[in-house]
NUKOLDO-905790 format. One record per residue (C-alpha): residue number from 1; x, y, z. Coordinates in Angstrom, 2 decimals. Layout:
BEGIN
  seq     east    north       up
  NUM        X        Y        Z
...
# end
This chain:
BEGIN
  seq     east    north       up
    1    14.87   -23.89   -15.71
    2    14.19   -21.41   -13.32
    3    10.66   -19.87   -12.32
    4    10.56   -15.84   -12.61
    5     9.73   -13.82    -9.52
    6     8.67   -10.17   -10.13
    7     8.63    -7.70    -7.14
    8     8.88    -3.87    -7.29
    9    11.70    -2.98    -6.41
   10    16.04    -4.09    -6.40
   11    16.40    -4.15    -3.14
   12    13.46    -6.21    -2.37
   13    14.27    -8.11    -5.12
   14    17.98    -8.89    -3.52
   15    16.28    -9.88    -0.19
   16    14.30   -11.95    -1.50
   17    16.56   -13.51    -4.35
   18    18.44   -15.08    -1.06
   19    15.98   -16.87     0.20
   20    14.73   -18.46    -2.77
   21    17.75   -19.84    -4.28
   22    18.78   -20.96    -7.79
   23    15.93   -22.21    -8.79
   24    14.10   -18.75    -8.88
   25    15.35   -15.79   -10.87
   26    13.84   -12.39    -8.94
   27    13.90    -8.87   -10.87
   28    12.03    -6.17   -10.15
   29     9.33    -3.92   -12.40
   30    10.72    -0.40   -10.92
   31     7.07     0.44    -9.54
   32     4.08     0.82   -11.98
   33     4.88    -0.24   -15.78
   34     1.37     0.94   -17.53
   35    -0.92     3.64   -16.70
   36    -3.55     6.06   -17.79
   37    -2.12     8.64   -20.67
   38    -0.41    11.85   -19.53
   39    -1.85    13.84   -22.47
   40    -5.55    12.82   -22.69
   41    -8.32    11.76   -20.20
   42    -7.76     7.99   -21.40
   43   -11.06     6.81   -19.81
   44   -13.96     6.41   -22.19
   45   -16.87     7.58   -20.43
   46   -19.56     6.16   -23.04
   47   -18.38     2.81   -22.87
   48   -18.33     1.63   -19.40
   49   -15.53     3.77   -17.96
   50   -12.92     1.39   -20.25
   51    -9.72     3.05   -19.23
   52    -7.36     3.59   -21.96
   53    -3.75     2.03   -20.23
   54    -0.37     2.58   -22.08
   55     3.04     1.45   -21.19
   56     5.01     4.39   -18.87
   57     7.40     6.84   -20.76
   58    10.64     5.41   -20.47
   59     9.40     1.89   -19.22
   60     9.17     0.30   -22.99
   61    13.10    -1.47   -22.74
   62    11.99    -3.07   -19.15
   63     9.22    -4.25   -20.42
   64    10.45    -5.61   -23.23
   65    13.29    -7.61   -21.13
   66    10.40    -8.66   -18.34
   67     8.79   -10.18   -21.66
   68    12.52   -11.89   -22.42
   69    12.71   -13.22   -19.37
   70     9.47   -14.80   -18.90
   71     9.87   -16.57   -22.14
   72    12.90   -18.18   -20.70
   73    11.59   -19.08   -17.58
   74     9.50   -22.07   -16.36
   75     6.71   -19.82   -15.23
   76     6.44   -16.21   -14.18
   77     4.90   -15.18   -10.02
   78     4.13   -11.90    -9.30
   79     5.40   -11.02    -5.86
   80     4.23    -7.26    -5.70
   81     3.47    -5.60    -2.38
   82     0.01    -6.87    -0.51
   83    -2.44    -3.61    -1.01
   84    -4.23    -2.07    -4.23
   85    -1.27    -0.66    -5.67
   86     0.68    -3.75    -6.00
   87    -1.99    -5.98    -6.80
   88    -2.43    -3.58    -9.77
   89     0.70    -3.52   -10.58
   90     0.29    -7.51   -11.12
   91    -2.95    -6.99   -13.15
   92    -1.00    -4.78   -15.42
   93     2.10    -7.34   -15.71
   94     0.10   -10.09   -16.15
   95    -1.49    -8.18   -19.13
   96     1.67    -7.63   -20.53
   97     3.14   -11.22   -20.00
   98     0.18   -12.69   -21.13
   99    -0.83   -14.21   -18.00
  100    -4.22   -15.76   -17.05
  101    -5.05   -13.28   -13.77
  102    -7.59   -16.34   -12.69
  103    -4.78   -18.62   -12.58
  104    -2.01   -19.11    -8.98
  105     0.20   -16.61   -10.04
  106    -0.14   -13.99    -7.66
  107     2.10   -14.51    -4.09
  108     2.49   -11.87    -1.33
  109     4.78   -11.21     1.88
  110     3.78    -9.83     4.45
  111     7.22    -9.65     5.87
  112    10.48   -10.53     3.81
  113    11.89   -12.93     6.40
  114    12.71   -16.09     5.53
  115     9.68   -17.76     7.22
  116     7.57   -14.89     5.25
  117     8.88   -15.52     1.89
  118     8.37   -19.59     2.45
  119     4.70   -18.66     3.77
  120     4.23   -16.43     0.56
  121     5.40   -19.01    -1.75
  122     3.33   -21.88    -0.50
  123     0.20   -19.90    -1.12
  124     0.02   -18.85    -4.81
  125    -3.15   -17.57    -5.68
  126    -5.18   -15.98    -8.18
  127    -4.76   -12.04    -8.78
  128    -7.47   -10.14    -6.56
  129   -10.05    -8.60    -9.21
  130   -11.91    -6.58    -6.27
  131    -8.56    -5.24    -4.92
  132    -7.49    -4.16    -8.13
  133   -10.94    -2.78    -9.52
  134   -10.68    -0.82    -5.83
  135    -7.93     0.47    -7.51
  136    -8.80     1.07   -10.81
  137   -11.65     3.17    -9.22
  138    -9.93     5.03    -7.28
  139    -7.57     6.02   -10.34
  140   -10.30     6.90   -12.71
  141   -12.05     9.27    -9.86
  142    -9.00    11.22    -9.58
  143    -7.92    11.49   -13.32
  144   -11.84    12.41   -13.61
  145   -11.34    15.04   -11.14
  146    -7.87    16.46   -12.26
  147    -8.42    16.60   -16.00
  148   -11.55    17.72   -16.19
  149   -11.18    20.39   -13.38
  150    -7.57    21.21   -13.99
  151    -8.67    23.39   -17.54
  152   -11.43    25.08   -15.65
  153    -9.29    26.28   -12.48
  154    -6.66    27.44   -15.61
  155    -9.47    29.88   -16.99
  156   -10.43    31.01   -13.87
  157    -7.47    31.13   -11.74
  158    -4.14    30.73   -13.31
  159    -2.24    28.78   -15.87
  160    -0.92    25.21   -15.10
  161    -2.78    24.76   -11.59
  162    -4.21    21.24   -11.06
  163    -6.84    19.76    -8.71
  164    -7.38    16.42    -6.86
  165    -9.91    14.62    -5.53
  166    -8.53    14.36    -2.21
  167    -5.76    16.46    -2.06
  168    -8.53    19.77    -2.16
  169   -10.47    18.33     0.85
  170    -6.68    18.34     2.69
  171    -6.41    22.03     1.41
  172    -9.87    22.88     2.90
  173    -9.07    20.94     6.33
  174    -6.11    23.76     6.71
  175    -7.91    26.76     5.70
  176   -11.06    26.45     7.92
  177    -8.29    25.33    10.61
  178    -6.54    28.80     9.91
  179   -10.23    30.82     9.62
  180   -11.25    28.88    12.79
  181    -8.11    30.34    14.60
  182    -8.62    34.39    12.97
  183   -12.11    34.33    14.32
  184   -11.20    32.97    17.59
  185   -12.23    35.35    20.67
  186   -10.17    34.47    23.18
  187   -12.05    34.18    26.94
  188   -10.15    36.02    29.68
  189    -9.22    33.60    33.10
  190    -7.28    33.71    35.95
  191    -5.53    30.84    37.71
  192    -5.30    30.95    41.42
  193    -2.39    28.80    42.82
  194    -1.52    28.36    46.18
  195     2.32    26.96    47.13
  196     2.10    25.03    50.17
  197     3.99    22.66    52.08
  198     3.33    20.60    55.36
  199     4.75    22.14    58.21
  200     8.41    21.50    59.13
  201     9.04    20.19    56.06
  202    10.45    22.27    52.96
  203     9.01    20.18    50.12
  204     6.39    22.01    48.43
  205     3.69    21.43    46.14
  206     0.73    23.63    44.05
  207    -2.66    23.39    44.77
  208    -5.10    25.30    42.25
  209    -8.21    27.07    43.20
  210   -11.03    24.67    41.94
  211   -14.10    25.55    43.90
  212   -16.22    27.98    46.41
  213   -16.86    26.42    49.65
  214   -20.40    24.99    48.30
  215   -17.86    22.72    46.01
  216   -19.49    24.27    42.91
  217   -16.64    25.02    40.41
  218   -15.66    28.97    40.45
  219   -14.32    30.07    37.32
  220   -12.48    33.30    37.74
  221   -12.77    35.68    35.15
  222   -11.32    39.32    35.69
  223    -8.75    40.80    37.96
  224   -11.13    42.37    40.55
  225   -12.33    38.73    41.02
  226    -8.63    37.43    41.33
  227    -7.80    40.33    44.01
  228   -10.86    40.19    45.61
  229   -10.29    36.21    46.02
  230    -6.75    36.74    46.80
  231    -7.34    39.53    49.75
  232    -9.97    37.16    50.73
  233    -7.96    34.71    52.00
  234    -5.15    36.84    53.63
  235    -4.24    34.98    56.34
  236    -6.43    32.12    56.09
  237    -5.58    28.68    57.30
  238    -4.89    25.87    54.32
  239    -6.08    22.41    55.70
  240    -6.54    18.92    54.09
  241   -10.53    18.59    53.73
  242   -10.45    15.58    51.91
  243    -7.62    13.21    50.85
  244    -8.37    10.52    48.37
  245    -5.74     7.40    47.32
  246    -5.95     5.10    44.79
  247    -4.16     3.43    42.24
  248    -4.37     3.15    38.58
  249    -3.33     1.61    35.46
  250    -1.70     2.93    32.31
  251    -1.68     0.85    29.40
  252     0.36     0.71    26.51
  253    -0.34     2.32    23.21
  254    -0.87    -0.82    20.36
  255     1.56    -1.41    17.78
  256     1.95     1.15    14.97
  257    -0.52     1.66    11.72
  258     0.96     3.85     8.95
  259    -0.74     7.20    10.47
  260     0.24     6.61    14.22
  261     3.87     5.32    12.53
  262     3.80     8.94    10.30
  263     2.61    11.30    13.56
  264     5.03     9.76    15.97
  265     7.81     9.73    13.61
  266     7.40    13.67    13.21
  267     7.11    14.35    16.98
  268     9.97    12.49    18.24
  269    12.27    13.11    15.12
  270    10.61    15.74    12.75
  271    10.77    13.38     9.96
  272     7.88    14.51     7.32
  273     5.30    11.26     6.03
  274     7.38    11.01     2.86
  275    10.58    10.45     4.76
  276     8.92     8.20     7.31
  277     7.45     6.07     4.71
  278    10.75     5.99     2.49
  279    12.49     4.71     5.97
  280    10.02     2.56     6.17
  281    10.14     0.77     2.82
  282    13.60     0.58     3.29
  283    12.95    -1.61     6.66
  284    10.50    -3.63     4.95
  285    12.29    -4.40     1.86
  286    15.70    -5.56     3.41
  287    18.57    -4.51     4.65
  288    22.00    -5.93     5.44
  289    22.48    -6.92     9.05
  290    25.93    -8.35    10.54
  291    25.02   -11.91    11.42
  292    21.74   -12.38     9.30
  293    22.65   -11.26     6.23
  294    19.56    -9.12     3.85
  295    16.73    -9.04     5.68
  296    13.40    -7.27     5.94
  297    13.30    -5.88     9.16
  298     9.39    -4.74     9.65
  299     6.22    -6.23     8.44
  300     4.41    -4.64     5.80
  301     4.11    -0.61     6.61
  302     0.83     0.10     4.84
  303    -2.03    -0.95     7.33
  304    -4.49     0.37     8.83
  305    -5.13    -2.94    11.54
  306    -3.98    -3.26    14.98
  307    -3.88    -6.92    14.54
  308    -0.82    -9.31    15.52
  309     0.00   -12.54    14.93
  310     0.10   -15.35    17.87
  311     3.64   -16.45    17.21
  312     4.99   -12.92    17.11
  313     3.63   -11.94    20.11
  314     4.44   -14.92    22.07
  315     8.00   -14.21    20.56
  316     7.75   -10.74    22.15
  317     6.93   -11.95    25.24
  318     9.43   -14.96    25.53
  319    12.02   -11.61    24.98
  320    10.54    -9.44    27.84
  321    10.58   -12.25    30.16
  322    14.56   -12.49    29.60
  323    15.50    -9.20    29.10
  324    13.05    -7.65    32.44
  325    11.67   -10.35    34.04
  326     8.55   -12.52    33.99
  327     6.22    -9.82    36.29
  328     6.89    -7.54    32.84
  329     4.93    -9.68    30.60
  330     1.28    -8.77    30.50
  331    -0.27   -11.74    31.87
  332    -3.12   -11.95    28.99
  333    -2.65   -11.22    25.01
  334    -4.20    -7.97    24.54
  335    -6.40    -7.07    21.62
  336    -6.92    -3.96    20.05
  337   -10.46    -2.87    17.74
  338    -8.88    -1.63    14.84
  339   -11.01     1.18    12.82
  340   -11.11    -0.94     9.81
  341   -14.40    -1.20     9.02
  342   -14.42    -3.69     6.15
  343   -12.18    -6.86     6.27
  344   -10.27    -6.41     3.05
  345    -8.67    -3.51     5.50
  346    -7.62    -5.77     8.28
  347    -5.35    -7.79     5.62
  348    -2.13    -7.12     7.24
  349    -1.25    -7.27    10.88
  350     0.08    -3.91    12.71
  351     3.59    -2.42    12.12
  352     5.92    -4.50    13.79
  353     9.40    -6.10    13.78
  354     9.79    -8.90    11.58
  355    12.26   -10.78    14.16
  356    11.30    -9.38    17.81
  357    14.86   -10.64    19.34
  358    16.38    -8.41    16.75
  359    17.42    -5.38    19.24
  360    17.95    -1.89    17.80
  361    21.12    -2.01    19.54
  362    21.95    -5.09    17.17
  363    20.61    -3.86    14.09
  364    22.35    -0.40    14.96
  365    25.67    -1.84    14.34
  366    24.64    -2.22    10.93
  367    22.69     0.74     9.77
  368    22.03     4.06    10.66
  369    20.26     7.42    10.13
  370    16.31     7.40     9.52
  371    16.30     3.69     9.51
  372    17.88     2.96    12.33
  373    15.92     5.51    14.25
  374    12.13     4.24    12.98
  375    13.38     0.73    13.41
  376    13.90     1.75    17.39
  377    10.83     3.47    17.16
  378     8.61     0.20    15.81
  379    10.52    -2.19    17.70
  380    10.07    -0.23    20.75
  381     6.33     0.54    20.66
  382     5.41    -3.07    19.75
  383     7.75    -4.80    22.76
  384     5.91    -2.23    24.51
  385     2.34    -3.39    23.40
  386     2.97    -6.75    25.01
  387     4.18    -5.20    28.34
  388     2.57    -4.84    31.54
  389     0.82    -2.15    32.40
  390     2.37     0.83    34.28
  391     0.84     0.86    38.02
  392     0.68     4.02    40.13
  393    -0.18     5.10    43.20
  394    -2.39     8.24    43.01
  395    -3.22    11.12    45.80
  396    -5.52    13.65    45.21
  397    -6.29    16.65    47.75
  398    -8.78    19.32    48.62
  399    -7.74    21.51    50.69
  400    -9.85    24.43    52.70
  401    -9.24    27.60    53.18
  402   -11.35    30.19    54.12
  403   -14.58    30.37    51.76
  404   -12.56    28.44    48.74
  405   -11.32    25.06    48.11
  406    -8.21    24.22    46.56
  407    -7.23    20.89    44.84
  408    -4.15    19.21    44.16
  409    -3.29    15.46    42.49
  410     0.02    13.92    41.93
  411     1.28    10.19    41.82
  412     4.42     7.99    42.44
  413     4.97     4.97    40.05
  414     4.49     1.75    41.98
  415     5.57    -0.46    38.75
  416     6.91     1.15    35.94
  417     5.95    -2.06    33.18
  418     5.96    -0.93    29.47
  419     7.38     2.66    30.60
  420    10.48     0.72    31.06
  421    10.89     0.93    27.34
  422     8.59     3.43    25.69
  423     6.54     6.21    26.76
  424     4.03     7.56    23.56
  425     5.14    11.26    22.20
  426     2.51    13.51    22.46
  427     1.50    17.04    21.09
  428     0.31    17.91    24.87
  429     2.28    20.55    26.13
  430     0.30    20.99    29.50
  431     1.76    20.55    32.82
  432     2.05    16.98    34.06
  433     1.50    15.92    37.11
  434     4.53    15.72    39.73
  435     4.64    13.34    43.24
  436     3.00    15.02    46.20
  437     4.72    14.75    49.61
  438     3.26    12.25    52.33
  439     0.13    14.49    53.38
  440    -2.62    13.22    55.99
  441    -6.62    14.10    56.36
  442    -6.94    17.08    58.82
  443    -3.09    18.39    57.89
  444    -2.55    21.99    58.34
  445    -0.19    23.51    55.70
  446     2.08    26.14    55.79
  447     1.71    28.79    52.58
  448     4.59    29.96    50.84
  449     2.92    32.27    48.22
  450    -0.62    32.88    46.73
  451    -0.59    34.05    42.67
  452    -2.91    34.82    40.61
  453    -1.90    34.76    37.20
  454    -4.07    35.92    34.08
  455    -4.59    33.57    31.24
  456    -6.64    33.77    28.25
  457    -8.31    30.49    26.14
  458    -6.30    29.67    23.01
  459    -7.23    28.81    19.63
  460    -6.58    25.76    18.16
  461    -3.05    25.46    16.75
  462    -2.31    25.33    13.12
  463    -1.85    21.64    11.47
  464     1.22    20.31    11.53
  465     1.99    16.73     8.94
  466     1.54    14.96    12.38
  467    -2.00    16.48    13.13
  468    -3.10    16.64     9.84
  469    -2.67    13.10     9.16
  470    -4.94    12.32    11.95
  471    -7.45    14.52    10.91
  472    -7.33    12.88     7.75
  473    -7.71     9.44     9.47
  474   -10.36    10.55    11.86
  475   -12.67    11.77     9.05
  476   -11.82     8.87     7.24
  477   -10.04    10.70     4.27
  478    -7.50     9.01     2.63
  479    -6.11     5.19     3.19
  480    -2.49     4.01     4.46
  481    -0.98     4.41     1.35
  482    -2.29     8.02     0.58
  483    -1.39    10.30     3.86
  484     1.93    10.86     2.13
  485     1.72    11.65    -1.15
  486    -1.26    13.92     0.07
  487     0.58    16.19     1.65
  488     3.57    15.95    -0.77
  489     1.35    17.18    -3.50
  490    -0.88    20.10    -1.85
  491     3.01    21.65    -1.23
  492     4.63    20.77    -4.44
  493     1.33    22.42    -6.07
  494     1.97    25.71    -4.39
  495    -1.31    25.25    -1.85
  496     0.29    25.16     1.38
  497     3.65    25.73     2.78
  498     5.19    24.48     5.44
  499     6.47    27.34     8.40
  500     8.43    25.53    11.04
  501     6.43    22.61    10.96
  502     3.23    24.29    10.90
  503     1.11    23.66     7.65
  504    -0.27    27.10     6.10
  505    -2.32    28.11     3.03
  506    -1.10    30.08     0.00
  507    -2.58    32.78    -1.48
  508    -2.76    30.66    -4.34
  509    -4.28    27.83    -2.16
  510    -6.83    30.28    -0.78
  511    -7.82    31.35    -4.22
  512    -8.76    27.76    -5.33
  513   -10.07    26.91    -2.21
  514   -12.49    29.47    -2.62
  515   -13.32    28.58    -6.38
  516   -13.79    25.21    -4.66
  517   -15.97    25.41    -1.86
  518   -18.05    28.08    -4.02
  519   -18.34    25.49    -6.95
  520   -17.79    22.04    -6.26
  521   -18.44    21.96    -2.55
  522   -19.40    18.39    -3.13
  523   -15.81    17.40    -3.99
  524   -14.22    19.61    -0.79
  525   -16.76    18.13     1.59
  526   -15.25    16.14     4.15
  527   -18.43    13.77     4.72
  528   -18.77    13.13     1.35
  529   -15.27    12.23     1.09
  530   -14.98    10.14     3.54
  531   -18.24     8.09     1.84
  532   -16.11     7.93    -1.45
  533   -13.18     6.20     0.73
  534   -16.33     3.58     2.05
  535   -17.34     2.93    -1.24
  536   -14.08     2.07    -2.73
  537   -13.65    -0.34     0.29
  538   -16.56    -2.19    -0.40
  539   -15.54    -2.29    -3.67
  540   -12.40    -4.21    -2.61
  541   -14.85    -6.54    -0.58
  542   -16.45    -7.43    -3.60
  543   -19.52    -6.00    -2.59
  544   -20.01    -3.43    -5.50
  545   -19.62    -2.98    -9.19
  546   -16.56    -0.13    -9.35
  547   -18.05     1.08   -12.74
  548   -21.56     1.88   -11.04
  549   -18.86     3.84    -8.33
  550   -17.18     5.64   -10.43
  551   -20.58     6.74   -12.85
  552   -22.46     7.66    -9.80
  553   -19.55    10.35    -8.21
  554   -19.11    11.53   -12.16
  555   -22.73    12.68   -12.86
  556   -22.95    14.43   -10.00
  557   -19.71    15.91   -10.82
  558   -20.29    16.52   -14.51
  559   -23.69    18.57   -13.33
  560   -21.29    20.63   -10.97
  561   -18.97    21.48   -13.58
  562   -21.39    22.74   -16.15
  563   -22.89    24.65   -13.58
  564   -19.78    25.99   -12.34
  565   -18.94    27.56   -16.14
  566   -22.40    29.39   -16.08
  567   -21.65    30.71   -12.37
  568   -18.16    31.99   -13.60
  569   -18.51    32.85   -17.15
  570   -16.69    36.09   -17.75
  571   -15.31    36.33   -14.00
  572   -12.15    35.58   -12.82
  573   -10.65    35.01    -9.15
  574    -7.77    37.36    -8.39
  575    -4.36    35.46    -6.36
  576    -3.68    37.73    -3.67
  577     0.02    39.78    -3.86
  578     1.88    39.52    -0.42
  579     3.11    42.92     0.63
  580     6.76    43.62     1.86
  581     8.77    46.42     2.64
  582    10.98    46.54    -0.68
  583    10.47    49.22    -2.77
  584    11.22    49.13    -6.63
  585    14.56    50.56    -7.66
  586    12.78    51.44   -11.20
  587     9.25    53.41   -10.25
  588     9.28    53.82    -6.65
  589     6.00    51.42    -6.35
  590     5.81    48.72    -3.29
  591     7.08    45.41    -4.37
  592     5.11    42.52    -3.81
  593     5.79    38.72    -3.70
  594     3.37    36.74    -6.47
  595     2.93    33.04    -6.46
  596     3.85    32.01   -10.49
  597     3.61    28.82   -12.37
  598     7.57    28.26   -10.96
  599     7.11    29.35    -7.30
  600     7.30    32.65    -5.55
  601     8.79    35.73    -6.80
  602     9.12    39.65    -6.17
  603     7.24    41.82    -8.74
  604     6.42    45.17    -9.00
  605     2.77    46.25    -7.34
  606     2.84    48.51   -10.68
  607     2.63    44.97   -12.97
  608     1.98    45.37   -16.08
  609     3.10    49.15   -16.44
  610     6.20    48.36   -14.41
  611     7.82    44.72   -15.61
  612    10.55    44.62   -12.46
  613    11.29    41.18   -11.01
  614    13.63    38.94    -9.32
  615    13.82    35.97    -7.48
  616    12.34    35.36    -3.84
  617    15.01    34.67    -1.71
  618    14.86    34.10     2.16
  619    17.24    36.04     4.45
  620    18.45    33.17     7.08
  621    19.37    36.56     9.60
  622    22.92    35.45     9.69
  623    26.12    37.51     7.81
  624    28.53    36.32     5.33
  625    32.09    35.57     7.27
  626    33.61    37.23     4.40
  627    31.70    40.47     3.20
  628    29.57    40.54     6.03
  629    26.42    40.37     3.47
  630    23.33    38.73     4.32
  631    23.09    35.03     4.16
  632    20.39    33.95     1.87
  633    18.99    30.26     1.32
  634    19.44    28.89    -1.71
  635    18.24    25.97    -3.97
  636    20.65    24.06    -6.03
  637    19.55    22.87    -9.92
  638    19.00    19.26    -8.09
  639    16.52    21.06    -5.43
  640    19.58    20.29    -2.49
  641    19.41    23.70    -0.09
  642    22.75    25.65     0.17
  643    23.65    29.16     2.10
  644    24.93    31.84    -0.78
  645    26.33    35.36     0.12
  646    23.38    38.23    -1.20
  647    26.37    40.39    -2.42
  648    26.91    37.74    -5.11
  649    28.57    37.87    -8.00
  650    31.09    40.50    -5.58
  651    31.45    38.34    -3.02
  652    30.98    34.67    -3.97
  653    30.84    32.64    -0.24
  654    28.50    29.70    -0.25
  655    28.12    27.17     2.23
  656    25.96    23.74     3.09
  657    26.44    24.57     6.40
  658    22.80    26.03     8.16
  659    23.39    29.44    10.07
  660    21.97    30.08    12.82
  661    21.12    33.11    15.30
  662    24.02    32.59    17.67
  663    26.88    34.83    17.15
  664    30.43    33.46    17.93
  665    31.92    34.67    21.65
  666    35.51    35.90    20.36
  667    34.62    37.79    17.12
  668    30.62    38.38    16.72
  669    30.27    36.61    13.73
  670    27.19    34.09    12.62
  671    27.93    30.97    13.44
  672    27.01    27.66    11.10
  673    26.23    24.23    11.98
  674    27.81    21.18    10.73
  675    28.16    17.51    12.35
  676    26.58    18.38    16.04
  677    29.16    21.37    16.17
  678    29.03    25.26    16.12
  679    31.55    27.11    14.35
  680    32.82    30.42    12.55
  681    33.91    30.66     9.64
  682    35.47    34.10    10.06
  683    39.15    33.29     8.60
  684    41.36    33.47    11.47
  685    39.04    33.20    14.30
  686    38.60    29.14    14.68
  687    35.96    28.93    16.94
  688    34.00    25.46    17.27
  689    31.88    24.03    20.11
  690    29.71    21.12    20.57
  691    26.03    21.95    19.84
  692    23.85    21.00    23.11
  693    21.62    18.20    23.04
  694    17.82    19.10    23.07
# end
C-alpha cells in the first residue's frame, strides 16, 4: 500500500511524484486549509488567546478527499514548504487527519531535484512546534490589529477600511519620504570642470575643481564665486602635480536572498515583488526541461541566509573552470555574513540554481517569459559569486592650475573576473569612472574647455518597490515571505498608488496614516515593529512563549485603542479630494477626484447638493484611429487593462495594445505597440516598424 505525501501545489506534487515512484501517492492541499474565521475575531483573549480555527470556505470538499486518501494509504507524510507558513499548513493537516505532531511525519525539501527529494525523505521529523507557534503568533497579532482597529477607522475615516500591523508601517515609510521631499530645501553649488588632453594627443578627459592650492576642499556655492575662479584660471597652465597608480579588486555580490532578488528583478525587468515571487515559486516547484523532465530549477526562494552548500559551490567552480578557465575560479570559497540574527532564519541556503551545470541557454529551450528571465538572473548571480575578483588598474591625478587643484580618476580592467558573466544592477545613476589616457608626473596638459555648471542638491527619491523592500529589510520590518504581500496589500487597499515605478500615498492613505500616527504611534513605529519581528524570531528559536508574546503586544494596543476612542470622540478625519480642471455640467462647480470603497471616481465638489459623478478614467494621450476621440485606459471585468475610445458608445473602438506618444510618420495618427512592434491602426495606412531596444 502506498504512502500519502501532501504538498501545497499540483505543480510541486507533479515534480515530487516523478521522483518518489509508485510507492507514494502525492497530492496537493492547495495552500492553507484552515484559518481564523473571516466573520469574527476567532481569538479567545480571556483564555490564553486560544484560536478558533475553521476550514477555509471552499476547502470542505478537498479536506474530505484528503481524509479519504489518508485512510486508504499506509501512512501520511506532510511535505509543505520549509518555512513558518509551510509548518502551519502541516500542523493543520496533521490536526485534520488525526496525525500525532510529535511523530516523524514531516519532511521538507530545500530543492526539488531527485537528490533534494531523496535527502528530505531520508530525514523525516516531527512538526516543529516553535516554527508553528511563531506563525500562529504573527497570525494572531495581525488579526487583533485588523479586527480591533478596522471598525475604529470606519467610524473616524470611512466605512470599509482596514488596517494592518506591518502594512501601516510601510505606508508610514512612504509618507515620511514624501514629507521629507516636500520639506527639502536645495542648496546651490557649482561644478567647475576642465576638459584636458596631453600635448599632441586628441584623447580628452575631464578633471573637476576640488581644492585650493593649500589642498583644502573647495565648495563653490554661487555664480559670483564660480565666475571669479574661471576668470582667475584664464591663461593658467595645467600641470600634473601628483599621479598615483594602484590596483583595486572588486568582489562579486553574494547569491540572492529574497529581498535582493526582488530588488534586482525590479531594476532589471521592472517586475513587481509579487511577479518575481510567482516566477520564483514556479522555478522552485518544477518545470519541464528537455532532457531532464520535470525539475525544480532553484532552491527555496524565501530566505535571508547567504549560506551555500559546499557541494553546490564545488559544482559551480568546476563549471567555471571548464567554461572560462581555472584563473576565473575564486581561489578560496567565499563566505558571507547573513543579516539573520537567529539560527532559525538560517535554515535555508541562499537562492541558487539547484543544478549549476544547467545553463540559462539550455533552460531557455524549454521555458520563456518571466521564469526564463529570473532563472538567468539567479544562475548568473550565483555563478559570479564563485568567480574570481575583477582586478582594475587605477589612476588618480591631481592637476595644479594657478591657485587651484583639479582631480580626476579612472581605471582600466586588468582582469575581468566575475564581470565576464554578471554585473549587479543599481539605482545609482551617477557618472561612472572611465579610463584616463597615458599620463606622467609633471606633465603639462592642454586645456580644451573650462565650464562652470550650476547644480542643486537633490532630495531623496520617492520609494520604488525595490527601494521600499530594501528599507523594510534595513529596518528589520517583515520577513522574506511578507515583502511582496505588504506592497500588494497597501496598493490594493488604496493607501498607496504606483506612478510609473514610484510609490505615492493617496489622500486616503494620508488620512489613515494621520490617524495612526496620532492615535497609535507604537503600531506604526519603525523600531517597535522591528522589535516585534525579533520577538517572533525568538519564539521560532524556542526561547519565548508565543502566548506571552502576543499578550505583551495586545495589552499595550488595547490601551491605545481605548485612549483613541476618547481622543476622537465626535471627530472624523476628512479624506482630501483631488481637484480637476473638469466642470460639472449640471451645476457648474469644479469636479474633484474622490476615493471610494471601490476605488477612485470623479464627483461634483457640490456634493451632497449635487450628486453628479462618473468613473475615473485615465487619458493615454493617444487618439482613436476611427473617430479621433481620446484613447482611455479601461479595465475588464477580470481586471485586465485594455484601451477604448472616449466617445463610446458612439465609437466602439477598443484594443489590448497600448497607445504610445510617438505619432505615425505617414499619417500622423497614434501608434500602438504589440509584440515588439509599433503599428498604425488607421485604416489604409499600414505603417509598421520594430521598437527600438533599450
